[in-house]
C-alpha positions as CSV (number, residue, x, y, z in Angstrom):
1,M,10.0,33.9,1.9
2,A,11.9,31.1,0.0
3,R,9.8,28.9,-2.2
4,T,9.7,25.1,-1.6
5,I,11.3,23.4,-4.5
6,A,10.0,20.0,-5.7
7,T,12.3,17.1,-5.3
8,T,12.7,13.6,-6.6
9,T,15.0,11.0,-5.1
10,E,15.7,7.7,-6.9
11,V,15.9,4.7,-4.6
12,D,16.6,1.0,-4.9
13,L,14.2,-1.6,-3.6
14,E,15.5,-1.4,0.0
15,G,15.3,2.4,-0.1
16,L,11.7,2.1,-1.3
17,L,10.7,-0.3,1.5
18,E,12.5,1.9,4.1
19,F,10.4,4.8,2.9
20,V,7.1,2.8,2.8
21,R,7.3,0.9,6.1
22,P,6.4,3.8,8.5
23,R,3.7,5.1,6.1
24,H,0.3,3.5,6.2
25,Q,-1.9,5.9,4.3
26,M,-2.2,4.7,0.7
27,V,-4.3,4.8,-2.4
28,L,-4.7,1.5,-4.1
29,I,-5.3,1.7,-7.8
30,T,-6.7,-1.3,-9.7
31,S,-8.3,-1.5,-13.2
32,R,-12.0,-2.0,-13.7
33,R,-13.2,-4.4,-16.5
34,D,-13.4,-1.5,-18.9
35,G,-9.8,-0.5,-18.2
36,H,-10.6,2.6,-16.2
37,P,-8.9,3.1,-12.8
38,Q,-10.6,2.1,-9.6
39,S,-9.0,4.1,-6.7
40,S,-9.4,3.1,-3.1
41,P,-8.0,4.8,0.0
42,V,-6.6,2.1,2.2
43,T,-4.4,1.4,5.2
44,G,-1.4,-0.8,4.3
45,G,1.9,-2.1,5.6
46,V,5.0,-4.0,4.4
47,D,5.4,-7.7,5.3
48,D,8.6,-9.5,6.1
49,E,9.0,-10.4,2.4
50,G,8.9,-6.8,1.3
51,R,5.4,-6.9,-0.1
52,V,2.8,-4.2,0.4
53,V,-0.1,-5.7,2.3
54,I,-3.7,-4.4,2.4
55,S,-6.6,-5.8,4.3
56,T,-9.9,-6.0,2.4
57,Y,-13.1,-8.1,1.9
58,P,-13.6,-10.6,-0.9
59,E,-16.6,-8.8,-2.4
60,R,-15.0,-5.4,-2.7
61,A,-14.3,-4.0,-6.2
62,K,-10.6,-3.6,-5.5
63,T,-10.4,-7.3,-4.6
64,A,-12.3,-8.4,-7.8
65,N,-10.1,-6.2,-9.9
66,A,-6.9,-7.4,-8.3
67,R,-8.0,-11.0,-8.7
68,R,-8.9,-10.5,-12.4
69,Q,-5.9,-8.4,-13.4
70,G,-3.2,-9.8,-11.1
71,E,-1.5,-6.5,-10.6
72,A,-2.0,-3.2,-8.8
73,T,-0.6,0.3,-8.2
74,V,-0.2,1.9,-4.8
75,L,0.4,5.5,-4.0
76,V,2.0,5.8,-0.6
77,L,1.4,9.1,1.2
78,S,3.1,10.7,4.2
79,D,1.1,11.7,7.2
80,A,1.2,15.4,6.1
81,F,-0.5,15.8,2.7
82,N,2.2,18.0,1.3
83,D,5.1,15.7,2.4
84,A,6.9,13.0,0.4
85,W,5.2,10.3,-1.5
86,V,5.9,7.4,-3.9
87,Q,4.1,5.3,-6.4
88,L,4.8,1.6,-6.8
89,E,3.3,-1.2,-8.9
90,G,3.6,-4.9,-9.3
91,P,1.9,-8.3,-9.2
92,C,-1.0,-8.5,-6.7
93,E,-1.9,-11.7,-5.0
94,V,-5.4,-12.1,-3.3
95,I,-5.5,-14.3,-0.3
96,D,-9.0,-15.3,0.9
97,P,-10.2,-16.9,4.1
98,P,-9.3,-19.2,5.7
99,D,-5.8,-18.9,4.3
100,S,-5.7,-15.2,5.0
101,V,-5.8,-15.4,8.8
102,E,-2.1,-15.7,9.5
103,P,-1.1,-13.2,6.8
104,L,-3.5,-10.8,8.4
105,V,-1.6,-11.2,11.7
106,D,1.5,-10.2,9.8
107,Y,-0.4,-7.3,8.2
108,Y,-1.5,-6.0,11.7
109,R,2.0,-6.4,13.1
110,S,3.4,-4.3,10.1
111,I,1.1,-1.5,11.0
112,A,0.4,-1.5,14.7
113,G,2.8,-4.0,16.3
114,E,1.6,-6.6,18.8
115,H,-2.1,-7.2,19.4
116,P,-3.2,-7.6,23.1
117,D,-5.0,-10.9,22.2
118,W,-4.0,-12.7,19.0
119,D,-6.7,-15.4,19.4
120,E,-9.4,-12.7,19.5
121,Y,-7.9,-11.0,16.5
122,R,-7.7,-14.2,14.5
123,Q,-11.3,-15.0,15.4
124,A,-12.4,-11.5,14.3
125,M,-10.7,-12.0,11.0
126,R,-12.5,-15.3,10.5
127,D,-15.8,-13.8,11.6
128,Q,-15.4,-10.9,9.2
129,G,-14.2,-13.1,6.3
130,K,-11.3,-10.8,5.6
131,S,-9.0,-11.2,2.6
132,L,-5.5,-9.8,2.1
133,L,-3.9,-8.2,-1.0
134,R,-0.1,-8.6,-1.4
135,I,1.6,-6.4,-3.9
136,T,5.2,-7.2,-4.8
137,P,6.9,-3.9,-5.9
138,T,8.5,-4.4,-9.3
139,R,8.5,-0.8,-10.5
140,W,8.3,2.5,-8.6
141,S,8.7,6.2,-9.1
142,P,11.3,8.3,-7.3
143,I,10.3,9.5,-3.8
144,A,8.9,12.9,-4.5
145,T,7.9,16.1,-2.8
146,G,5.8,18.8,-4.3
147,G,6.7,22.4,-4.8
148,F,8.0,24.8,-7.4
149,P,10.3,23.7,-10.2
150,P,13.9,24.7,-9.6
151,R,13.8,27.5,-12.2
152,L,11.4,29.4,-9.8
153,A,13.6,29.0,-6.7
154,D,14.2,32.7,-6.2
């Protein structure tokens, strides 16, 4: 049986966003006060401005870290664990209620399309006091797949 060979594919910003848009399973990485990483599994999307958007709550550690540091790293995974992935990083903006409601509508659309009742959704976001993180990709890795190094192909 042929071995799967690891790959890396360099992409520009448009290639990165094209890869990320259909993938919603992510790991958000922020920095704690002591500099150690804080990792959070999240669901995310890409807004119309090309920013990675993640719904959260104001009191979560990831939100406090992002607010304090102003930057974040996101590992974007494919649906299959052993499929392609990419890591991106950049400035992270925290949008709190009530300003977060309309950006949360865009977040929902980027992940699930149209909601059956936008007024109900907006009210739920207000009731829950949801915040939104927006990460503008400024650096990213190649799109990668796991496997053996090429020297072990045979």
